[in-house]
LUMKOLSE-661757 format. One record per residue: x, y, z of N, C-alpha, C in turn; residue number from 1. Coordinates in steps of 0.2 Angstrom, whole numbers, plus 5000, padded with zeros to 4 digits. Atoms other than C-alpha are relative to their C-alpha. Layout:
# LUMKOLSE-661757
ATOM  nxx  nyy  nzz caxx cayy cazz  cxx  cyy  czz   i
ATOM    X    Y    Z    X    Y    Z    X    Y    Z NUM
...
***
This chain:
# LUMKOLSE-661757
ATOM  nxx  nyy  nzz caxx cayy cazz  cxx  cyy  czz   i
ATOM 5001 4995 5003 5022 4959 5041 5006 5002 4997   1
ATOM 4993 4998 5003 5036 4964 5029 5003 5007 5003   2
ATOM 4996 4994 4996 5050 4975 5036 4999 5006 4998   3
ATOM 4999 4993 5003 5049 4989 5023 4992 5002 5002   4
ATOM 5006 4997 4998 5030 4990 5028 4999 5002 5007   5
ATOM 5000 4998 4993 5033 4991 5046 5004 5006 5001   6
ATOM 4997 4994 5000 5045 5004 5043 4997 5006 4997   7
ATOM 5004 4996 5002 5034 5014 5032 4994 5002 5005   8
ATOM 5005 4998 4995 5020 5013 5045 5002 5003 5006   9
ATOM 4996 4997 4994 5032 5018 5059 5001 5008 4998  10
ATOM 4998 4994 5002 5038 5033 5049 4992 5005 5000  11
ATOM 5007 4996 5001 5019 5038 5045 4998 5002 5006  12
ATOM 5003 4999 4992 5014 5036 5064 5004 5005 5003  13
ATOM 4996 4996 4996 5029 5046 5070 5001 5007 4996  14
ATOM 4999 4994 5005 5029 5059 5055 5007 5001 5000  15
ATOM 4994 4999 5000 5047 5056 5053 5003 4996 4994  16
ATOM 4996 5005 5006 5060 5049 5040 5004 4995 5004  17
ATOM 4997 5006 4998 5068 5033 5043 5007 5001 5003  18
ATOM 4992 4999 4999 5087 5039 5044 5000 5008 5001  19
ATOM 4999 4993 4998 5093 5056 5051 5002 5004 4994  20
ATOM 4999 4996 5006 5094 5071 5039 4993 5000 4996  21
ATOM 5006 4999 5003 5082 5076 5026 4999 4995 4994  22
ATOM 5002 5004 5005 5074 5068 5011 5007 4997 4995  23
ATOM 4994 5001 5004 5090 5068 5001 5006 4996 5003  24
ATOM 4996 5003 4997 5099 5060 5015 4999 4992 5001  25
ATOM 5003 5006 5000 5089 5044 5014 5004 4996 4995  26
ATOM 4998 5004 5004 5096 5028 5007 4997 5000 4992  27
ATOM 5003 5000 5007 5094 5027 4987 4994 4995 5000  28
ATOM 5004 5004 5001 5078 5020 4983 4994 4998 5006  29
ATOM 5005 5002 4994 5070 5018 5001 4993 5003 5000  30
ATOM 5007 4996 5000 5057 5032 5000 4995 4997 4995  31
ATOM 5004 5002 5006 5051 5025 4983 4997 4992 5002  32
ATOM 5003 5006 4999 5049 5007 4990 4995 5001 5006  33
ATOM 5005 4999 4995 5041 5013 5006 4992 5003 4997  34
ATOM 5005 4997 5003 5029 5023 4995 4995 4994 4996  35
ATOM 5003 5005 5004 5025 5008 4984 4996 4995 5004  36
ATOM 5004 5005 4995 5021 4996 4999 4994 5004 5004  37
ATOM 5006 4997 4997 5010 5009 5007 4995 5002 4996  38
ATOM 5005 5000 5005 5000 5011 4991 4997 4993 4999  39
ATOM 5002 5007 5000 4998 4992 4991 4995 5000 5007  40
ATOM 5003 5000 4994 4993 4993 5010 4993 5004 5001  41
ATOM 5007 4995 5000 4980 5008 5008 4995 4996 4996  42
ATOM 5005 5002 5005 4972 5000 4993 4997 4994 5004  43
ATOM 5005 5006 4997 4968 4983 5003 4997 5002 5006  44
ATOM 5004 4997 4995 4963 4993 5018 4994 5003 4999  45
ATOM 5006 4997 5002 4952 5003 5009 4994 4995 4997  46
ATOM 5004 5006 5002 4945 4987 5001 4997 4997 5005  47
ATOM 5003 5003 4995 4943 4979 5016 4995 5003 5005  48
ATOM 5005 4996 4995 4934 4993 5026 4994 5001 4996  49
ATOM 5005 4997 5004 4923 4999 5011 4997 4995 4995  50
ATOM 5002 5003 5007 4923 4987 4996 4998 4992 5001  51
ATOM 5002 5008 4998 4921 4970 5004 4994 4998 5003  52
ATOM 5007 5002 4997 4903 4971 5008 4996 4997 4995  53
ATOM 5005 5003 5005 4889 4961 4999 4996 5004 4997  54
ATOM 5003 4996 5004 4882 4970 4986 5003 5007 4998  55
ATOM 4996 4994 5001 4894 4984 4986 5006 5000 4996  56
ATOM 4993 5001 5003 4909 4977 4977 5000 5003 4993  57
ATOM 5001 4996 5006 4904 4983 4959 5001 5007 5000  58
ATOM 5001 4992 4999 4900 5001 4965 5007 5002 5003  59
ATOM 4993 4998 4997 4917 5001 4975 5005 5000 4995  60
ATOM 4995 5001 5005 4927 4995 4961 4999 5006 4995  61
ATOM 5002 4994 5003 4919 5009 4950 5003 5005 5002  62
ATOM 4999 4994 4997 4922 5022 4962 5008 5001 5002  63
ATOM 4993 5001 4997 4940 5016 4967 5004 4996 4995  64
ATOM 4997 5004 5005 4948 5011 4950 5008 4999 5001  65
ATOM 4993 5000 4999 4966 5015 4955 5001 4995 5006  66
ATOM 4999 5005 4994 4965 5005 4972 4998 4993 4997  67
ATOM 5002 5008 5002 4956 4990 4963 5006 4998 4994  68
ATOM 4994 5002 5005 4970 4990 4949 5005 4997 5005  69
ATOM 4994 5002 4996 4983 4988 4963 4998 4993 5003  70
ATOM 5003 5006 4997 4972 4974 4971 4999 4995 4995  71
ATOM 5001 5005 5005 4969 4965 4955 5007 4998 4998  72
ATOM 4995 5003 5002 4987 4964 4951 5004 4996 5005  73
ATOM 4998 5004 4995 4992 4959 4968 4997 4992 5000  74
ATOM 5004 5007 5000 4979 4945 4967 5002 4996 4995  75
ATOM 4997 5004 5006 4986 4940 4950 5006 4997 5002  76
ATOM 4993 5002 4999 5003 4939 4956 5000 4994 5005  77
ATOM 5001 5006 4995 4997 4928 4971 4999 4993 4997  78
ATOM 5002 5006 5003 4988 4916 4960 5006 4997 4996  79
ATOM 4995 5002 5006 5004 4915 4947 5006 4997 5005  80
ATOM 4994 5002 4997 5017 4912 4962 4998 4997 5007  81
ATOM 5001 5004 4994 5008 4903 4976 5000 4993 4998  82
***
């Protein structure tokens, strides 16, 4: 698991920021990176739980277009760079 994802999941679990202080005390760009990685993680988890069922894929895609856009983009990157 990527380190930034582990950090984001820990912060979500403990409802805390990674560094002491407030939002403005965090290293530049860290919260933005954590948010991006959590968006990808949540999209894949939603798909795994609800959208990866036989006969339900098209319906799930139509109902979750934002999540499907993330999944499609990641899968395209995988195909191009693996």
